[in-house]
C-alpha positions, 0 to 999 in steps of 0.5 A: 225516748229519754224519760224526764222528771215531772217538774214541781208545781210552781204553787208549791215553790211559792208556798214554800218561799212564803213559809220561809219568809214568815219563819225569818220574820217570826225569828226577827221579831223574837230577837228585836222588840217592835218599833212601837215598844222602842219608840215608847221606851225612848220617849220614857227615857227622854221624858225623864230628862225633859221633866226637869226642863218643863219644871224649869220652864214652868217655875217663873209662872208658878212663882208668879201665880203663887206670890200674886194670887195664892198668897193674897188669897191665903192672907185674906182667908187669915185676916178674915178670922182676926178679931176687929178692934178700934185700932184696926185688928187683933190676931185673935181667932174668931168666927164673929165676922162670918156670923155678922155677915150671915145675918147682914141682910144688906150685904146679901141684897147687895150680893143678889143684886151683883149677881143679877147684874153680872148675869144680865151682863153675860147674857147681853154681851153674848147676844150683842157680841155673837153677831159681831164675832160671827160677821168677823169670823164667817162673813169676812173672807179676807184675813187682812180684813178680819184683822183690820176690823178686829183692830178697830173693835179693840181700839176703845180699849187702848184707853184707860178703864177709868177714862171710858167709865167717865166718858160713858157716864157724864157726856152720854148719860144723865138727864141732859146726856147725849142719849136722853137728848137723842131719844127726845129729838127722835120723839121716842120720849117726851122728857128725859128718862131719869134712869139714864142718870146715876141708876142701876140701869146706867151701871149695867149698860156701862158694864155691858159696853166695858166688858163686851170685848171679853165675849167677842174675843173667844167667840171670834177665835172659836167661830174662826175654827168652825168646820166650813165642810160641816156648814156646806153639808148641813145646807146640802141636807136641806137645813135652814139657818136656825138648824145649821146654827143649832146643830153645827155652829153653836156646839163648836162655839160653846167653849168660846161662850163658856170662856167669855162668860166666865171672864165677864161674870168674874170681872163684873162681880168684883167690879166696884170702880164702874158702880162707884164711878157710873152710879155716882155713890147712889148705887151699892154692890159687894165690891163697894161694900168691901171697899167701904169696909177697908176704907173704915179700917175694918179689915177683918170684916172686909176680908170675910166679905171678900171670902164670901165673894170668892166662894160665890165666884167659884159657884158661878164659874162651876155652873157656867163650866157645866155648859161645856166640857172645855178639855174635850171641846177645845 
């Protein structure tokens, strides 16, 4: 019988091939950087060139902001430290304008009433606007119908702001206005309510009507992005409507609430046209006080009043932004 050599086990060949492949891979990795590092290096190289492109694209907007926002604010701050004279003002540095304002009770009473009016407008617009945005975003399934209804909501805002303020004031408000007559005919009231005339109540109602779309719009877009699967999961787990709203819907819509609140707070704090038109000259605010000082050629006092108003606005916006981290939530 012829002797034959014993064959090697197949497992040894497989292990040897695997070790050879590992050695080849290690040799390749030593000679060539990983693809991730290559991509990062390429992005850094391309980023150096694209930085100029980004700067060129941002330049027109920055110039616009600098000319129409930053420069006027700087000028207002400078004028607030000038000295008022009978002829207008003198470029002599003084802090008397701020000293007078800090001791002016009328100014701070109007500041307080303006803050209260703005807070009421924010809360009222949120309470009235949230159901509208909720219905448009979550209840209307057809995208075409959503767009059509949203355009209908936008329709009143195609007219001038002053036109809407006047239309709200004279036909609707007043002792003989449509609102009083409607309530009298329904026997809700026995005689016209004087507060529906040139009053603080009329100004606040007008502001709610004029600015509510600034709350509906961001709420609509944030509600449209609510995760539908999370809503279904909450229902499957037995959550009721309030639990689903509190745990799922509200956290995802906080950015829209914050953005809408900032819009309305800033717009109503500096609004003097609505106060002058709807209030009929009987109601004052910080905006009307600043307007009256500018009209009386008291530019330094008016500028100081505007600077303090901006400071209060910044504090209010800071308080509102504490409700949500927009960078993380958006």
